DSSP file (Angstrom, degrees, kcal/mol; ACC not computed):
  #  RESIDUE AA STRUCTURE BP1 BP2  ACC     N-H-->O    O-->H-N    N-H-->O    O-->H-N    TCO  KAPPA ALPHA  PHI   PSI    X-CA   Y-CA   Z-CA
    1    1 A M              0   0    0      0, 0.0     2,-0.0     0, 0.0     0, 0.0   0.000 360.0 360.0 360.0 142.8    0.0    0.0    0.0
    2    2 A P        -     0   0    0      0, 0.0     2,-0.4     0, 0.0     0, 0.0  -0.326 360.0-101.2 -71.8 160.0    1.3    3.5   -0.7
    3    3 A T        -     0   0    0     -2,-0.0     2,-0.4    22,-0.0     0, 0.0  -0.657  35.0-159.0 -81.3 135.4    2.1    5.9    2.1
    4    4 A R        -     0   0    0     -2,-0.4     2,-0.3    21,-0.0    20,-0.0  -0.884  10.6-166.4-112.7 147.1   -0.6    8.5    2.8
    5    5 A S        +     0   0    0     -2,-0.4    20,-1.9     2,-0.0    21,-0.4  -0.961  15.6 179.7-139.4 154.8    0.2   11.7    4.6
    6    6 A A        -     0   0    0     -2,-0.3     2,-0.4    17,-0.2    17,-0.2  -0.938  13.6-151.4-141.8 162.0   -1.5   14.7    6.4
    7    7 A R  E     -A   22   0A   0     15,-2.3    15,-3.6    -2,-0.3     2,-0.4  -0.999   2.3-159.1-140.8 140.2   -0.1   17.7    8.1
    8    8 A T  E     -A   21   0A   0     -2,-0.4     2,-0.5    13,-0.2    13,-0.2  -0.982   0.7-164.6-123.0 132.3   -1.4   19.9   10.9
    9    9 A A  E     -A   20   0A   0     11,-2.4    11,-2.0    -2,-0.4     2,-0.4  -0.966  14.8-172.2-110.4 127.0   -0.4   23.4   11.7
   10   10 A W  E     -A   19   0A   0     -2,-0.5     2,-0.4     9,-0.2     9,-0.2  -0.962   8.3-172.2-126.0 138.5   -1.4   24.7   15.2
   11   11 A N  E     -A   18   0A   0      7,-2.5     7,-1.8    -2,-0.4     2,-0.1  -0.996  50.4  -1.6-128.5 130.5   -1.1   28.1   16.7
   12   12 A G  S    S-     0   0    0     -2,-0.4     5,-0.1     5,-0.2     2,-0.0  -0.374  94.5 -32.1  96.5-171.3   -1.8   29.1   20.3
   13   13 A T     >  -     0   0    0     -2,-0.1     4,-2.2     1,-0.1    -2,-0.1  -0.261  60.8-104.2 -80.7 170.6   -2.9   27.3   23.4
   14   14 A L  T  4 S+     0   0    0      1,-0.2    21,-0.6     2,-0.2    -1,-0.1   0.957 119.1  41.5 -60.3 -50.3   -5.2   24.3   23.5
   15   15 A E  T  4 S+     0   0    0      1,-0.2    -1,-0.2    20,-0.1    -3,-0.0   0.826 131.6  22.0 -71.3 -32.6   -8.2   26.3   24.7
   16   16 A Q  T  4 S+     0   0    0     19,-0.1    -1,-0.2    20,-0.1    -2,-0.2   0.478 104.3  93.3-115.9  -4.8   -7.7   29.4   22.6
   17   17 A G     <  -     0   0    0     -4,-2.2    18,-0.4    -5,-0.1     2,-0.3  -0.188  48.8-168.2 -83.8 178.5   -5.6   28.2   19.7
   18   18 A S  E     +A   11   0A   0     -7,-1.8    -7,-2.5    16,-0.2     2,-0.3  -0.958   5.4 179.4-156.6 168.6   -6.7   26.8   16.3
   19   19 A G  E     -AB  10  33A   0     14,-2.8    14,-2.5    -2,-0.3     2,-0.4  -0.905  24.0-110.0-158.6-174.8   -5.1   25.1   13.4
   20   20 A Q  E     -AB   9  32A   0    -11,-2.0   -11,-2.4    -2,-0.3     2,-0.5  -0.998  15.1-151.5-133.8 135.6   -5.4   23.6    9.9
   21   21 A V  E     -AB   8  31A   0     10,-3.2    10,-3.0    -2,-0.4     2,-0.5  -0.938  15.0-161.2-105.8 124.9   -5.3   19.9    8.9
   22   22 A E  E     -AB   7  30A   0    -15,-3.6   -15,-2.3    -2,-0.5     2,-1.6  -0.926  17.3-143.9-109.3 125.4   -4.1   19.4    5.4
   23   23 A L     >> +     0   0    0      6,-2.5     4,-1.7    -2,-0.5     5,-0.6  -0.684  31.7 178.8 -84.0  87.5   -4.7   16.1    3.6
   24   24 A S  T  45 +     0   0    0     -2,-1.6   -18,-0.2   -19,-0.2    -1,-0.2   0.884  65.4  45.5 -67.1 -48.4   -1.4   16.3    1.9
   25   25 A S  T  45S+     0   0    0    -20,-1.9    -1,-0.2     1,-0.2   -19,-0.1   0.880 122.8  34.9 -70.9 -37.1   -1.2   13.1   -0.2
   26   26 A S  T  45S-     0   0    0    -21,-0.4    -1,-0.2     3,-0.1    -2,-0.2   0.709  91.0-145.2 -87.0 -19.8   -4.7   13.3   -1.7
   27   27 A K  T  <5 +     0   0    0     -4,-1.7    -3,-0.2     2,-0.1     3,-0.1   0.789  51.0 142.1  57.6  29.7   -4.7   17.1   -1.9
   28   28 A V      < -     0   0    0     -5,-0.6     2,-0.3     1,-0.3    -4,-0.1   0.861  64.4 -74.8 -67.8 -36.1   -8.4   17.0   -1.1
   29   29 A G        -     0   0    0     -6,-0.4    -6,-2.5     2,-0.0     2,-0.4  -0.960  36.4 -87.9 163.5 178.4   -8.2   20.1    1.0
   30   30 A T  E     -B   22   0A   0     -2,-0.3     2,-0.4    -8,-0.2    -8,-0.2  -0.979  38.4-162.3-122.0 134.7   -7.3   21.9    4.2
   31   31 A Y  E     -B   21   0A   0    -10,-3.0   -10,-3.2    -2,-0.4     2,-0.2  -0.930  18.3-117.4-126.0 141.9   -9.7   22.0    7.1
   32   32 A E  E     -B   20   0A   0     -2,-0.4    15,-1.2   -12,-0.2     2,-0.3  -0.479  31.2-175.4 -73.1 142.0   -9.9   24.2   10.2
   33   33 A V  E     +B   19   0A   0    -14,-2.5   -14,-2.8    -2,-0.2     2,-0.3  -0.992   9.6 163.4-136.2 146.3   -9.6   22.6   13.6
   34   34 A S     >  -     0   0    0     13,-0.5     4,-2.0    -2,-0.3   -16,-0.2  -0.962  39.1-128.2-157.4 147.8   -9.9   24.0   17.1
   35   35 A F  H  > S+     0   0    0    -21,-0.6     4,-2.3   -18,-0.4     5,-0.2   0.921 107.3  54.2 -66.9 -43.3  -10.4   22.4   20.6
   36   36 A P  H  > S+     0   0    0      0, 0.0     4,-0.6     0, 0.0    -1,-0.2   0.915 114.9  40.9 -57.5 -40.8  -13.4   24.5   21.6
   37   37 A K  H  4 S+     0   0    0      2,-0.2     3,-0.2     1,-0.2    -2,-0.2   0.818 110.9  58.3 -75.0 -29.7  -15.3   23.5   18.4
   38   38 A R  H  < S+     0   0    0     -4,-2.0    -1,-0.2     1,-0.2    -3,-0.2   0.878 112.7  39.9 -63.0 -37.9  -14.0   19.9   18.8
   39   39 A A  H  < S+     0   0    0     -4,-2.3    -1,-0.2    -5,-0.1    -2,-0.2   0.537  99.8  97.2 -89.1  -8.4  -15.6   19.7   22.2
   40   40 A A  S  < S-     0   0    0     -4,-0.6     3,-0.1    -3,-0.2    -3,-0.0  -0.454  76.0-129.6 -83.3 153.5  -18.8   21.5   21.2
   41   41 A D  S    S+     0   0    0      1,-0.2     2,-0.6    -2,-0.1    -1,-0.1   0.881 105.1  43.6 -65.6 -38.1  -22.1   19.9   20.2
   42   42 A D        -     0   0    0      1,-0.1    -1,-0.2     2,-0.1    -2,-0.1  -0.930  68.6-171.6-112.0 109.9  -22.2   22.0   17.0
   43   43 A A    >   -     0   0    0     -2,-0.6     3,-1.2    -3,-0.1    -1,-0.1   0.579  29.3-136.8 -79.9  -9.1  -18.8   22.2   15.4
   44   44 A G  T 3  S-     0   0    0      1,-0.3     3,-0.1    -7,-0.0    -2,-0.1   0.869  71.7 -44.5  58.4  39.0  -19.9   24.9   12.9
   45   45 A G  T 3  S+     0   0    0      1,-0.3     2,-0.4     0, 0.0    -1,-0.3   0.520 108.6 126.1  84.7   5.0  -18.2   23.3    9.9
   46   46 A T    <   -     0   0    0     -3,-1.2    -1,-0.3   -15,-0.1   -13,-0.2  -0.831  50.8-142.1 -97.6 133.3  -15.0   22.6   11.7
   47   47 A T        -     0   0    0    -15,-1.2   -13,-0.5    -2,-0.4   -10,-0.1  -0.264  12.2-152.9 -84.9 177.1  -13.7   19.0   11.6
   48   48 A S     >  -     0   0    0    -15,-0.1     4,-2.0     1,-0.1     5,-0.2  -0.946  31.9-106.8-143.8 162.4  -12.0   17.1   14.4
   49   49 A P  H  > S+     0   0    0      0, 0.0     4,-2.5     0, 0.0     5,-0.2   0.890 121.0  55.7 -57.6 -37.4   -9.5   14.3   14.8
   50   50 A E  H  > S+     0   0    0      1,-0.2     4,-2.5     2,-0.2     5,-0.1   0.886 106.4  49.5 -64.1 -38.6  -12.4   12.1   15.9
   51   51 A E  H  > S+     0   0    0      2,-0.2     4,-2.2     1,-0.2    -1,-0.2   0.897 111.3  48.9 -67.6 -39.4  -14.4   12.8   12.8
   52   52 A L  H  X S+     0   0    0     -4,-2.0     4,-2.1     2,-0.2    -2,-0.2   0.895 112.7  47.8 -66.8 -39.8  -11.4   12.0   10.6
   53   53 A I  H  X S+     0   0    0     -4,-2.5     4,-2.7     2,-0.2     5,-0.2   0.917 110.5  52.2 -66.5 -42.1  -10.8    8.7   12.4
   54   54 A A  H  X S+     0   0    0     -4,-2.5     4,-2.4     1,-0.2    -2,-0.2   0.897 109.4  50.0 -60.0 -40.7  -14.5    7.9   12.1
   55   55 A A  H  X S+     0   0    0     -4,-2.2     4,-2.3     2,-0.2    -1,-0.2   0.912 111.0  48.7 -63.8 -42.3  -14.3    8.5    8.4
   56   56 A A  H  X S+     0   0    0     -4,-2.1     4,-2.4     2,-0.2     5,-0.2   0.926 113.0  47.2 -62.7 -46.0  -11.3    6.2    8.1
   57   57 A H  H  X S+     0   0    0     -4,-2.7     4,-2.7     1,-0.2     5,-0.2   0.909 111.3  51.6 -62.8 -42.3  -12.9    3.4   10.1
   58   58 A S  H  X S+     0   0    0     -4,-2.4     4,-2.4    -5,-0.2    -2,-0.2   0.924 112.1  45.5 -61.0 -46.6  -16.1    3.7    8.1
   59   59 A A  H  X S+     0   0    0     -4,-2.3     4,-2.2     2,-0.2    -2,-0.2   0.924 115.3  46.3 -65.2 -45.4  -14.3    3.4    4.7
   60   60 A C  H  X S+     0   0    0     -4,-2.4     4,-2.5     2,-0.2     5,-0.2   0.914 113.0  50.2 -63.3 -43.3  -12.1    0.5    5.8
   61   61 A Y  H  X S+     0   0    0     -4,-2.7     4,-2.7    -5,-0.2     5,-0.2   0.929 111.2  48.0 -60.9 -47.9  -15.1   -1.3    7.4
   62   62 A A  H  X S+     0   0    0     -4,-2.4     4,-2.1    -5,-0.2    -1,-0.2   0.906 113.2  48.1 -62.1 -42.5  -17.2   -0.9    4.2
   63   63 A M  H  X S+     0   0    0     -4,-2.2     4,-2.1     2,-0.2    -1,-0.2   0.932 114.4  44.9 -64.8 -45.3  -14.4   -2.1    2.0
   64   64 A Q  H  X S+     0   0    0     -4,-2.5     4,-2.7     2,-0.2    -2,-0.2   0.895 111.4  53.1 -68.0 -39.9  -13.6   -5.1    4.1
   65   65 A L  H  X S+     0   0    0     -4,-2.7     4,-2.4    -5,-0.2    -1,-0.2   0.923 109.6  49.1 -59.5 -44.5  -17.2   -6.1    4.5
   66   66 A S  H  X S+     0   0    0     -4,-2.1     4,-2.2    -5,-0.2    -1,-0.2   0.898 111.1  49.6 -61.1 -42.0  -17.7   -6.0    0.7
   67   67 A A  H  X S+     0   0    0     -4,-2.1     4,-2.5     2,-0.2    -2,-0.2   0.904 110.8  49.9 -64.5 -41.1  -14.6   -8.2    0.3
   68   68 A N  H  X S+     0   0    0     -4,-2.7     4,-1.7     2,-0.2     6,-0.2   0.912 111.0  48.8 -64.2 -42.8  -15.8  -10.7    2.8
   69   69 A I  H  <>S+     0   0    0     -4,-2.4     5,-2.6     1,-0.2    -2,-0.2   0.929 113.9  45.9 -62.5 -45.9  -19.3  -11.0    1.2
   70   70 A A  H ><5S+     0   0    0     -4,-2.2     3,-1.6     1,-0.2    -2,-0.2   0.896 110.4  53.5 -64.7 -40.3  -17.7  -11.4   -2.2
   71   71 A E  H 3<5S+     0   0    0     -4,-2.5    -1,-0.2     1,-0.3    -2,-0.2   0.838 105.9  54.3 -62.9 -32.7  -15.2  -14.0   -0.9
   72   72 A A  T 3<5S-     0   0    0     -4,-1.7    -1,-0.3    -5,-0.2    -2,-0.2   0.408 127.1-101.0 -83.5   3.7  -18.1  -16.0    0.6
   73   73 A G  T < 5S+     0   0    0     -3,-1.6    -3,-0.2     1,-0.3    -2,-0.1   0.487  82.9 125.0  93.1   3.4  -19.8  -16.1   -2.9
   74   74 A G      < -     0   0    0     -5,-2.6    -1,-0.3    -6,-0.2    -2,-0.0  -0.310  62.6-118.1 -88.0 175.6  -22.3  -13.3   -2.2
   75   75 A R        -     0   0    0     -3,-0.1    -5,-0.1    -2,-0.1    -9,-0.0  -0.951  28.9-131.1-116.1 110.3  -22.9  -10.1   -4.1
   76   76 A P        -     0   0    0      0, 0.0   -10,-0.1     0, 0.0     3,-0.1  -0.330  22.8-160.2 -61.2 138.4  -22.2   -7.0   -2.1
   77   77 A S        -     0   0    0     20,-0.1     0, 0.0     1,-0.1     0, 0.0  -0.745  38.4 -70.9-111.3 164.7  -25.0   -4.4   -2.2
   78   78 A P        +     0   0    0      0, 0.0     2,-0.3     0, 0.0    -1,-0.1  -0.269  61.7 179.6 -54.7 140.1  -24.8   -0.7   -1.4
   79   79 A S        -     0   0    0     -3,-0.1     2,-0.5     2,-0.0    18,-0.2  -0.945  26.3-139.4-141.7 160.7  -24.3   -0.2    2.3
   80   80 A T        -     0   0    0     15,-1.0    15,-0.5    -2,-0.3    17,-0.0  -0.992  13.2-173.9-123.9 127.9  -23.9    2.6    4.8
   81   81 A C        -     0   0    0     -2,-0.5   -19,-0.1    13,-0.2    13,-0.1  -0.820   5.8-177.0-123.3  89.9  -21.4    2.2    7.7
   82   82 A P        -     0   0    0      0, 0.0    11,-0.1     0, 0.0     2,-0.1  -0.707   6.3-169.7 -93.1  94.3  -21.8    5.2   10.0
   83   83 A P        -     0   0    0      0, 0.0     2,-0.4     0, 0.0     9,-0.2  -0.420   8.4-148.1 -74.6 157.2  -19.2    4.9   12.8
   84   84 A T  E     -C   91   0B   0      7,-2.7     7,-3.1    -2,-0.1     2,-0.4  -0.962   7.2-162.0-123.6 146.0  -19.4    7.3   15.7
   85   85 A S  E     +C   90   0B   0     -2,-0.4     2,-0.3     5,-0.2     5,-0.2  -0.994  17.7 160.4-130.4 131.4  -16.5    8.6   17.7
   86   86 A R  E >   -C   89   0B   0      3,-3.0     3,-1.9    -2,-0.4    -2,-0.0  -0.964  62.8  -8.7-154.6 131.5  -16.8   10.1   21.1
   87   87 A S  T 3  S-     0   0    0     -2,-0.3     3,-0.1     1,-0.3    -1,-0.0   0.867 129.4 -47.0  50.5  45.2  -14.4   10.8   24.0
   88   88 A G  T 3  S+     0   0    0      1,-0.2     2,-0.4     0, 0.0    -1,-0.3   0.503 117.5 107.6  80.9   2.8  -11.5    8.8   22.4
   89   89 A R  E <   -C   86   0B   0     -3,-1.9    -3,-3.0     2,-0.0     2,-0.5  -0.944  49.4-162.5-116.3 137.1  -13.6    5.8   21.5
   90   90 A T  E     -C   85   0B   0     -2,-0.4     2,-0.5    -5,-0.2    -5,-0.2  -0.972   5.2-171.1-117.1 130.8  -14.7    4.9   18.0
   91   91 A R  E     -C   84   0B   0     -7,-3.1    -7,-2.7    -2,-0.5     2,-0.5  -0.985   7.3-156.7-123.4 126.0  -17.5    2.5   17.4
   92   92 A T        -     0   0    0     -2,-0.5     2,-0.4    -9,-0.2    -2,-0.0  -0.871  11.7-171.9-101.3 131.2  -18.3    1.1   13.9
   93   93 A T        -     0   0    0     -2,-0.5     2,-1.2   -11,-0.1    -2,-0.0  -0.930  25.4-132.8-120.8 147.8  -21.8   -0.1   13.3
   94   94 A A    >   +     0   0    0     -2,-0.4     3,-0.5   -13,-0.1     2,-0.3  -0.702  40.3 170.3 -98.8  82.1  -23.1   -1.9   10.2
   95   95 A A  T 3   +     0   0    0     -2,-1.2   -15,-1.0   -15,-0.5    -2,-0.0  -0.685  60.1  12.9 -93.6 146.9  -26.3    0.0    9.6
   96   96 A S  T 3         0   0    0     -2,-0.3    -1,-0.2   -17,-0.1   -16,-0.2   0.812 360.0 360.0  61.8  33.7  -28.3   -0.4    6.4
   97   97 A I    <         0   0    0     -3,-0.5   -20,-0.1   -18,-0.2    -1,-0.1   0.390 360.0 360.0-105.2 360.0  -26.5   -3.6    5.4
C-alpha cells in the first residue's frame, strides 16, 4: 500500500488556539480545527480528529465487508457504515447492510 500523509499546523494554546489539517497526499483540502469546536455539540463546519478517524474506520469497514461478502460467494449491495467517535472511542456499526 502507498504511504498517505497529512499535516497539521497549530497556533496558540489548546483552549484558545486553532489550526489547519491538510490532507497532503490526496490534496483533497485543508480543514480548520480547534479544541473549543472539537468539544462543542455544534462544530460549525470545523472538523476534528475524531471525525477523521470515524471516516477512516467507516471506509475501511465498508471495503472489508464488501470483500468478505464477495469471498463468501455473495454479491455486495450498497451499504452505509456510520461509525461514531466520542471521547476517544470509535464504534463502527453496520447500519443499512
